[in-house]
C-alpha positions as CSV (number, residue, x, y, z in Angstrom):
1,L,40.7,191.7,264.6
2,Y,39.6,188.2,263.9
3,A,41.7,185.1,263.8
4,A,40.8,181.8,262.3
5,L,42.3,178.5,263.2
6,V,42.9,176.3,260.2
7,T,43.9,172.7,260.6
8,L,45.8,171.2,257.6
9,P,46.7,167.6,257.1
10,Q,50.3,167.0,257.9
11,D,51.3,166.2,254.3
12,D,48.5,165.9,251.7
13,D,47.5,169.5,251.2
14,P,48.5,172.0,248.5
15,F,49.5,174.6,251.2
16,V,51.8,172.0,252.9
17,I,53.3,171.1,249.6
18,A,53.9,174.7,248.7
19,G,55.5,175.3,252.1
20,N,57.8,172.4,251.7
21,S,58.8,173.6,248.2
22,S,60.5,176.6,249.9
23,L,63.3,174.2,250.9
24,G,63.8,173.3,247.3
25,D,63.8,177.0,246.3
26,E,66.6,177.6,248.9
27,L,68.6,174.7,247.6
28,V,68.4,175.8,244.0
29,A,69.5,179.3,245.0
30,L,72.8,178.0,246.5
31,A,76.0,179.0,244.7
32,S,76.5,175.3,243.8
33,P,73.0,173.7,243.9
34,P,72.8,170.0,244.4
35,D,72.4,167.7,241.4
36,V,70.1,165.5,243.5
37,V,68.2,165.9,246.8
38,V,67.3,162.8,248.7
39,A,64.6,163.1,251.4
40,P,62.4,160.8,253.5
41,I,59.1,159.9,252.1
42,G,56.0,158.8,254.1
43,G,52.8,160.6,253.1
44,G,54.8,162.5,250.5
45,G,54.4,166.1,251.6
46,L,58.1,167.0,251.8
47,T,59.2,165.2,248.6
48,S,56.3,166.5,246.6
49,G,57.2,170.0,247.7
50,L,60.8,169.4,246.6
51,V,59.5,168.1,243.3
52,Q,57.4,171.2,242.9
53,A,60.4,173.5,243.5
54,A,62.6,171.4,241.1
55,Q,59.9,171.7,238.3
56,R,59.9,175.5,238.5
57,S,63.6,175.8,238.6
58,R,66.0,176.2,235.7
59,H,68.6,174.0,237.5
60,A,68.3,170.3,236.7
61,M,67.9,169.2,240.3
62,R,66.5,165.7,240.7
63,I,64.5,164.4,243.7
64,I,65.0,160.9,245.2
65,G,62.8,159.5,247.9
66,A,64.1,157.5,250.8
67,E,61.6,155.0,252.2
68,P,61.9,152.2,254.7
69,L,61.9,148.8,252.9
70,M,59.2,147.5,255.3
71,A,57.0,150.6,254.6
72,N,57.5,150.8,250.9
73,D,54.0,151.8,249.6
74,A,55.4,154.9,247.8
75,A,58.1,152.8,246.0
76,R,55.4,150.2,245.1
77,S,53.1,153.0,243.9
78,L,55.9,154.4,241.7
79,R,56.5,151.0,240.2
80,E,52.8,150.2,239.6
81,G,51.8,153.6,238.4
82,H,49.0,154.2,240.9
83,I,48.7,154.7,244.7
84,V,49.3,151.4,246.6
85,V,47.8,151.3,250.1
86,N,49.3,149.3,253.0
87,E,46.8,147.1,254.8
88,T,48.1,148.2,258.2
89,E,50.5,150.9,259.5
90,P,54.0,149.5,258.9
91,Q,56.0,149.1,262.2
92,T,59.2,150.6,260.9
93,I,61.6,152.3,263.3
94,A,61.2,155.4,261.1
95,V,57.9,156.5,262.8
96,G,57.4,159.5,260.5
97,T,56.9,157.2,257.5
98,R,54.2,155.0,259.1
99,T,51.5,155.8,256.6
100,L,49.0,153.7,254.8
101,S,49.8,155.5,251.5
102,V,51.1,158.6,249.9
103,G,48.5,161.4,249.7
104,R,46.6,162.0,246.4
105,H,47.7,165.6,246.1
106,N,51.3,164.5,246.6
107,W,50.9,161.6,244.2
108,E,50.1,164.0,241.4
109,L,53.6,165.5,241.7
110,L,55.5,162.4,242.8
111,K,54.4,160.0,240.0
112,D,56.3,162.0,237.3
113,G,58.6,164.1,239.4
114,L,60.7,161.6,241.4
115,E,63.7,160.1,239.8
116,T,63.4,157.0,242.1
117,I,62.8,155.8,245.6
118,V,65.5,154.0,247.5
119,E,64.0,151.3,249.8
120,V,66.1,151.4,253.0
121,P,66.5,148.4,255.3
122,E,65.9,149.0,259.0
123,E,69.6,148.4,259.9
124,A,70.7,151.1,257.4
125,I,68.3,153.5,259.0
126,R,69.8,152.7,262.4
127,E,73.3,153.1,260.9
128,G,72.3,156.5,259.5
129,V,71.2,157.6,263.0
130,R,74.5,156.4,264.5
131,L,76.6,158.2,261.8
132,L,74.7,161.5,262.2
133,F,75.3,161.3,265.9
134,S,79.0,160.2,265.9
135,L,80.2,162.2,262.8
136,A,78.0,165.3,262.7
137,N,76.9,165.5,266.4
138,L,73.2,165.5,265.2
139,K,70.4,163.9,267.1
140,A,68.2,162.9,264.2
141,E,65.1,160.7,264.5
142,P,65.2,157.5,262.4
143,T,62.9,159.1,259.7
144,G,65.5,162.0,259.5
145,A,68.3,159.5,258.9
146,L,66.6,157.8,255.9
147,A,68.5,159.9,253.4
148,I,71.8,158.8,254.8
149,G,70.5,155.2,254.8
150,A,69.5,155.6,251.2
151,V,73.0,156.7,250.2
152,M,74.5,153.7,252.0
153,T,72.0,151.3,250.5
154,S,72.4,152.4,246.9
155,P,75.7,154.2,246.5
156,E,75.7,153.8,242.7
157,T,72.6,155.9,242.5
158,F,74.5,158.9,243.9
159,R,78.0,158.3,242.6
160,G,79.5,161.3,240.8
161,R,76.7,163.6,241.8
162,R,76.5,166.5,244.1
163,V,74.0,165.2,246.7
164,C,72.0,167.0,249.4
165,C,70.6,164.7,252.1
166,V,67.6,166.2,253.9
167,I,67.8,165.4,257.6
168,T,64.5,165.9,259.4
169,G,63.6,166.0,263.1
170,G,65.0,164.9,266.4
171,N,61.7,163.7,267.8
172,V,62.5,160.2,269.0
173,D,61.8,158.3,272.2
174,P,64.9,158.6,274.4
175,A,65.1,154.9,275.1
176,V,64.9,154.0,271.4
177,Y,67.5,156.6,270.5
178,C,69.9,155.4,273.2
179,A,69.5,151.8,272.1
180,I,70.4,152.8,268.5
181,V,73.5,154.9,269.3
182,A,74.8,152.9,272.2
183,P,78.1,151.1,271.5
184,A,77.7,147.5,270.7
């Protein structure tokens, strides 16, 4: 028996995209699938997987990215029609989106598959973390709260639609987390 260790990039790889698409497959299989799925976007692995699932589905599920306003290379790429690269790693509180650009494999799906990207201000990200903690008893990292921040930032985008917010990860520095959720 031989085993091989394979290291994949965290987001810009067809296998990673395919793995992330399984979430979209599960959402489409629900008795009442969402009209729209909003998910954080950094390198684009998760959102491109959701796009891939939506494209092979018969249900008209749309995908919306949620990206920090200060790390908005994906939103700028979507507007300009080509990958836009940040000069430096953006210092957003949403650490999981601190990327220089979306990946090229991801871009091939995102450029035509995303409905839009909502650019979320830092305070809306923090408020998303607080709401998830206080209302749902979830410890979500700031990247994971981006979808909630997007809904608060652009409610008209989601009005009248069945929305699924993808909440990812609880990997956050304890001091940062306490500072966000502590009463003012």
